[in-house]
C-alpha positions as a LaTeX table, in Angstrom:
\begin{tabular}{lrrr}
\hline
Residue & $x$ (\AA) & $y$ (\AA) & $z$ (\AA) \\
\hline
Unk1 & 12.89 & 16.86 & $-10.34$ \\
Unk2 & 15.21 & 19.14 & $-12.15$ \\
Unk3 & 13.73 & 19.14 & $-15.93$ \\
Unk4 & 17.39 & 18.55 & $-17.09$ \\
Unk5 & 17.50 & 15.16 & $-14.94$ \\
Unk6 & 14.06 & 14.22 & $-15.84$ \\
Unk7 & 15.09 & 14.00 & $-19.60$ \\
Unk8 & 17.26 & 10.87 & $-18.69$ \\
Unk9 & 15.32 & 9.22 & $-15.88$ \\
Unk10 & 13.53 & 5.62 & $-17.26$ \\
Unk11 & 9.88 & 5.60 & $-16.33$ \\
Unk12 & 7.73 & 2.48 & $-16.74$ \\
Unk13 & 4.70 & 4.86 & $-18.34$ \\
Unk14 & 2.47 & 1.88 & $-17.88$ \\
Unk15 & $-0.86$ & 0.61 & $-17.12$ \\
Unk16 & $-1.16$ & $-1.80$ & $-14.78$ \\
Unk17 & $-4.63$ & $-3.78$ & $-13.93$ \\
Unk18 & $-5.64$ & $-6.08$ & $-11.06$ \\
Unk19 & $-9.10$ & $-7.68$ & $-11.13$ \\
Unk20 & $-11.08$ & $-9.57$ & $-8.51$ \\
Unk21 & $-13.04$ & $-12.46$ & $-10.29$ \\
Unk22 & $-15.28$ & $-15.14$ & $-9.08$ \\
Unk23 & $-12.60$ & $-17.93$ & $-9.52$ \\
Unk24 & $-9.28$ & $-15.86$ & $-9.11$ \\
Unk25 & $-7.80$ & $-12.61$ & $-9.72$ \\
Unk26 & $-6.07$ & $-11.41$ & $-12.94$ \\
Unk27 & $-3.28$ & $-8.80$ & $-13.24$ \\
Unk28 & $-2.08$ & $-7.45$ & $-16.28$ \\
Unk29 & 0.55 & $-4.81$ & $-17.79$ \\
Unk30 & 1.69 & $-3.50$ & $-20.60$ \\
Unk31 & 5.39 & $-3.45$ & $-21.43$ \\
Unk32 & 6.30 & 0.17 & $-22.67$ \\
Unk33 & 9.16 & 2.10 & $-21.08$ \\
Unk34 & 9.77 & 6.13 & $-21.83$ \\
Unk35 & 12.56 & 8.59 & $-20.67$ \\
Unk36 & 11.31 & 11.77 & $-19.14$ \\
Unk37 & 8.38 & 13.82 & $-19.33$ \\
Unk38 & 7.73 & 17.10 & $-20.43$ \\
Unk39 & 4.80 & 19.29 & $-20.29$ \\
Unk40 & 2.51 & 16.25 & $-19.64$ \\
Unk41 & 3.74 & 14.24 & $-22.53$ \\
Unk42 & 6.33 & 11.63 & $-23.18$ \\
Unk43 & 10.03 & 12.99 & $-24.11$ \\
Unk44 & 10.88 & 9.67 & $-25.93$ \\
Unk45 & 10.21 & 6.01 & $-25.95$ \\
Unk46 & 12.74 & 3.73 & $-24.44$ \\
Unk47 & 11.86 & 0.18 & $-25.57$ \\
Unk48 & 9.91 & $-2.56$ & $-23.56$ \\
Unk49 & 10.32 & $-4.55$ & $-20.38$ \\
Unk50 & 8.01 & $-6.73$ & $-18.46$ \\
Unk51 & 6.29 & $-4.76$ & $-15.56$ \\
Unk52 & 4.83 & $-7.79$ & $-13.66$ \\
Unk53 & 7.48 & $-9.41$ & $-11.23$ \\
Unk54 & 7.07 & $-12.66$ & $-9.51$ \\
Unk55 & 7.95 & $-11.77$ & $-5.63$ \\
Unk56 & 7.57 & $-14.97$ & $-4.47$ \\
Unk57 & 6.37 & $-18.41$ & $-5.68$ \\
Unk58 & 3.00 & $-17.52$ & $-4.63$ \\
Unk59 & 3.00 & $-13.48$ & $-5.08$ \\
Unk60 & 3.34 & $-11.09$ & $-7.98$ \\
Unk61 & 3.79 & $-7.09$ & $-8.04$ \\
Unk62 & 3.34 & $-4.69$ & $-10.94$ \\
Unk63 & 5.48 & $-1.83$ & $-11.48$ \\
Unk64 & 4.65 & 1.77 & $-12.24$ \\
Unk65 & 7.14 & 4.96 & $-11.80$ \\
Unk66 & 10.68 & 5.20 & $-12.02$ \\
Unk67 & 11.97 & 1.99 & $-13.13$ \\
Unk68 & 14.98 & 1.87 & $-11.23$ \\
Unk69 & 13.50 & 2.49 & $-8.16$ \\
Unk70 & 10.52 & $-0.11$ & $-8.50$ \\
Unk71 & 13.21 & $-2.87$ & $-9.65$ \\
Unk72 & 15.47 & $-2.15$ & $-6.51$ \\
Unk73 & 12.56 & $-2.13$ & $-3.93$ \\
Unk74 & 11.31 & $-5.37$ & $-5.41$ \\
Unk75 & 14.79 & $-6.79$ & $-5.16$ \\
Unk76 & 15.16 & $-5.93$ & $-1.48$ \\
Unk77 & 11.61 & $-7.36$ & $-0.99$ \\
Unk78 & 12.58 & $-10.57$ & $-2.28$ \\
Unk79 & 15.66 & $-10.72$ & $-0.23$ \\
Unk80 & 14.11 & $-9.98$ & 3.16 \\
Unk81 & 11.15 & $-12.53$ & 2.32 \\
Unk82 & 13.77 & $-15.16$ & 1.70 \\
Unk83 & 15.59 & $-14.31$ & 5.02 \\
Unk84 & 12.25 & $-13.97$ & 6.76 \\
Unk85 & 11.33 & $-17.51$ & 5.60 \\
Unk86 & 14.74 & $-19.08$ & 6.64 \\
Unk87 & 14.55 & $-17.54$ & 9.97 \\
Unk88 & 10.90 & $-18.53$ & 10.78 \\
Unk89 & 10.62 & $-21.56$ & 8.38 \\
Unk90 & 7.30 & $-20.16$ & 7.45 \\
Unk91 & 6.20 & $-18.50$ & 4.27 \\
Unk92 & 5.20 & $-14.97$ & 4.30 \\
Unk93 & 1.50 & $-13.99$ & 4.18 \\
Unk94 & 0.22 & $-11.69$ & 1.42 \\
Unk95 & $-0.73$ & $-9.32$ & 3.96 \\
Unk96 & 2.47 & $-9.11$ & 5.83 \\
Unk97 & 4.17 & $-8.84$ & 2.32 \\
Unk98 & 1.79 & $-5.86$ & 1.26 \\
Unk99 & 2.46 & $-4.11$ & 4.52 \\
Unk100 & 6.56 & $-4.48$ & 4.18 \\
Unk101 & 6.24 & $-2.86$ & 0.88 \\
Unk102 & 4.12 & 0.02 & 1.73 \\
Unk103 & 6.48 & 0.81 & 4.54 \\
Unk104 & 9.17 & 0.70 & 1.94 \\
Unk105 & 7.50 & 3.00 & $-0.22$ \\
Unk106 & 6.42 & 5.42 & 2.52 \\
Unk107 & 10.11 & 5.66 & 3.78 \\
Unk108 & 11.74 & 6.01 & 0.36 \\
Unk109 & 9.55 & 8.93 & $-1.09$ \\
Unk110 & 10.21 & 10.76 & 2.15 \\
Unk111 & 13.96 & 10.42 & 1.87 \\
Unk112 & 15.62 & 13.43 & 0.23 \\
Unk113 & 17.25 & 13.09 & $-2.93$ \\
Unk114 & 17.59 & 15.03 & $-6.49$ \\
Unk115 & 15.76 & 12.14 & $-8.24$ \\
Unk116 & 12.56 & 11.31 & $-6.00$ \\
Unk117 & 11.61 & 7.70 & $-5.50$ \\
Unk118 & 8.34 & 7.46 & $-7.39$ \\
Unk119 & 6.94 & 4.00 & $-7.16$ \\
Unk120 & 3.38 & 2.42 & $-7.41$ \\
Unk121 & 2.67 & $-1.17$ & $-6.90$ \\
Unk122 & $-0.07$ & $-3.64$ & $-7.09$ \\
Unk123 & 0.59 & $-6.63$ & $-5.21$ \\
Unk124 & $-1.35$ & $-9.98$ & $-5.39$ \\
Unk125 & $-0.91$ & $-13.20$ & $-4.29$ \\
Unk126 & $-2.42$ & $-16.26$ & $-2.42$ \\
Unk127 & $-1.81$ & $-17.77$ & 0.92 \\
Unk128 & $-3.57$ & $-20.02$ & 3.33 \\
Unk129 & $-6.33$ & $-17.96$ & 4.12 \\
Unk130 & $-7.01$ & $-16.99$ & 0.53 \\
Unk131 & $-6.42$ & $-14.70$ & $-2.54$ \\
Unk132 & $-5.43$ & $-10.96$ & $-2.25$ \\
Unk133 & $-5.17$ & $-7.78$ & $-4.30$ \\
Unk134 & $-3.66$ & $-4.52$ & $-2.90$ \\
Unk135 & $-2.93$ & $-0.95$ & $-4.08$ \\
Unk136 & 0.03 & 0.38 & $-2.96$ \\
Unk137 & 0.34 & 4.07 & $-3.83$ \\
Unk138 & 3.58 & 6.26 & $-4.26$ \\
Unk139 & 2.95 & 7.80 & $-0.78$ \\
Unk140 & 3.04 & 4.27 & 0.84 \\
Unk141 & $-0.86$ & 4.46 & 1.25 \\
Unk142 & $-2.04$ & 0.81 & 1.10 \\
Unk143 & $-5.23$ & $-0.31$ & 0.26 \\
Unk144 & $-7.17$ & $-3.97$ & $-0.30$ \\
Unk145 & $-9.56$ & $-4.20$ & $-3.08$ \\
Unk146 & $-12.28$ & $-6.78$ & $-3.70$ \\
Unk147 & $-13.05$ & $-5.17$ & $-7.03$ \\
Unk148 & $-10.35$ & $-3.84$ & $-9.52$ \\
Unk149 & $-7.37$ & $-1.65$ & $-9.35$ \\
Unk150 & $-5.48$ & 0.37 & $-12.25$ \\
Unk151 & $-2.30$ & 2.40 & $-12.14$ \\
Unk152 & $-0.16$ & 4.24 & $-14.49$ \\
Unk153 & $-0.39$ & 6.92 & $-17.22$ \\
Unk154 & $-3.01$ & 4.85 & $-18.99$ \\
Unk155 & $-5.61$ & 4.81 & $-16.41$ \\
Unk156 & $-7.64$ & 7.74 & $-18.11$ \\
Unk157 & $-8.66$ & 5.27 & $-20.67$ \\
Unk158 & $-9.01$ & 2.05 & $-18.48$ \\
Unk159 & $-11.00$ & 3.40 & $-15.86$ \\
Unk160 & $-14.07$ & 4.25 & $-18.05$ \\
Unk161 & $-14.06$ & 0.54 & $-19.06$ \\
Unk162 & $-13.61$ & $-0.80$ & $-15.79$ \\
Unk163 & $-16.16$ & 1.24 & $-14.09$ \\
Unk164 & $-18.69$ & 0.43 & $-16.71$ \\
Unk165 & $-17.91$ & $-3.22$ & $-17.58$ \\
Unk166 & $-16.72$ & $-4.82$ & $-14.20$ \\
Unk167 & $-19.40$ & $-6.97$ & $-12.51$ \\
Unk168 & $-18.96$ & $-8.79$ & $-9.20$ \\
Unk169 & $-18.60$ & $-12.68$ & $-10.01$ \\
Unk170 & $-17.10$ & $-12.33$ & $-13.25$ \\
Unk171 & $-14.99$ & $-15.23$ & $-14.47$ \\
Unk172 & $-11.12$ & $-15.04$ & $-15.03$ \\
Unk173 & $-11.31$ & $-15.52$ & $-18.70$ \\
Unk174 & $-13.84$ & $-12.17$ & $-18.62$ \\
Unk175 & $-11.03$ & $-10.50$ & $-16.66$ \\
Unk176 & $-8.38$ & $-11.21$ & $-19.08$ \\
Unk177 & $-10.39$ & $-9.91$ & $-22.06$ \\
Unk178 & $-11.14$ & $-6.90$ & $-20.01$ \\
Unk179 & $-7.73$ & $-6.16$ & $-19.14$ \\
Unk180 & $-6.76$ & $-6.65$ & $-22.74$ \\
Unk181 & $-9.52$ & $-4.44$ & $-23.76$ \\
Unk182 & $-8.06$ & $-1.63$ & $-21.46$ \\
Unk183 & $-4.71$ & $-1.99$ & $-22.68$ \\
Unk184 & $-5.70$ & $-1.72$ & $-26.32$ \\
Unk185 & $-7.61$ & 1.23 & $-25.44$ \\
Unk186 & $-4.58$ & 3.03 & $-23.80$ \\
Unk187 & $-2.20$ & 1.96 & $-26.42$ \\
Unk188 & $-4.36$ & 3.65 & $-28.94$ \\
Unk189 & $-4.55$ & 7.11 & $-27.08$ \\
Unk190 & $-1.64$ & 7.07 & $-24.59$ \\
Unk191 & 1.81 & 7.17 & $-26.09$ \\
Unk192 & 3.79 & 5.94 & $-22.95$ \\
Unk193 & 1.47 & 2.51 & $-23.20$ \\
Unk194 & 2.07 & $-0.39$ & $-25.31$ \\
Unk195 & 4.75 & $-2.45$ & $-26.87$ \\
Unk196 & 3.27 & $-5.49$ & $-25.36$ \\
Unk197 & 0.68 & $-7.22$ & $-22.83$ \\
Unk198 & 1.67 & $-9.62$ & $-19.79$ \\
Unk199 & $-1.38$ & $-11.39$ & $-17.90$ \\
Unk200 & $-1.07$ & $-13.57$ & $-14.84$ \\
Unk201 & $-4.09$ & $-15.51$ & $-13.29$ \\
Unk202 & $-3.80$ & $-16.25$ & $-9.44$ \\
Unk203 & $-6.02$ & $-18.88$ & $-7.82$ \\
Unk204 & $-5.78$ & $-20.72$ & $-4.57$ \\
Unk205 & $-2.78$ & $-22.78$ & $-4.99$ \\
Unk206 & $-1.88$ & $-21.68$ & $-8.29$ \\
Unk207 & $-0.24$ & $-18.80$ & $-9.83$ \\
Unk208 & 0.43 & $-18.43$ & $-13.87$ \\
Unk209 & 1.05 & $-16.41$ & $-16.63$ \\
Unk210 & $-1.61$ & $-16.89$ & $-19.38$ \\
Unk211 & $-0.43$ & $-13.91$ & $-21.62$ \\
Unk212 & 3.18 & $-13.04$ & $-22.71$ \\
Unk213 & 2.90 & $-11.06$ & $-26.18$ \\
Unk214 & 4.88 & $-8.44$ & $-27.98$ \\
Unk215 & 1.80 & $-6.76$ & $-29.08$ \\
Unk216 & $-1.78$ & $-6.53$ & $-27.87$ \\
Unk217 & $-3.64$ & $-6.76$ & $-31.43$ \\
Unk218 & $-4.13$ & $-10.69$ & $-30.93$ \\
Unk219 & $-3.17$ & $-13.09$ & $-28.23$ \\
Unk220 & $-3.88$ & $-16.63$ & $-27.23$ \\
Unk221 & $-4.58$ & $-17.85$ & $-23.88$ \\
Unk222 & $-2.31$ & $-20.40$ & $-22.29$ \\
Unk223 & $-4.18$ & $-23.51$ & $-21.13$ \\
\hline
\end{tabular}
């Protein structure tokens, strides 16, 4: 991307995480946004925005990458899913949604543009067959995870914590605590991570936000 243009492109910076637990899936993200990056650093910070988007009443997606592209992709995704449900009178499954999203990302990044479409999503949700956690990379590669996924500039701080602390069979409460720990660690060392935290818990037949905070120094879990 042209260096002058990159100064004015809003990016999500970001740390987004999804964790598979014994009793559900926990998904969290910070809120900081920044403009451009030069020499590996943040050009300047641009405030905060939520990076977890409800795609349907059963699915959420986290956003990392160029902010305008991530939002546009998810807007199109929601519209396509509504049309499909109207045509078929059936709710779209999570695997179908993940593959549809991956195909969009694959096509967008290969479309010539002065500002490349760089998007990275974590898609999670439930349907009649179970719970799902998908990592959809900027090149359109899709991978289902049965452990954990992290994306964004804060992964250097998050991955050591996830690698050492994650255990199969942990509870969603432990998952919430782990994501909070990761975001706090990244906020302390990565300028493009911070400004708040959002965490969702997905269980069979239920998807709800449990943390919605402007800062990550303290939080309360919604009952």
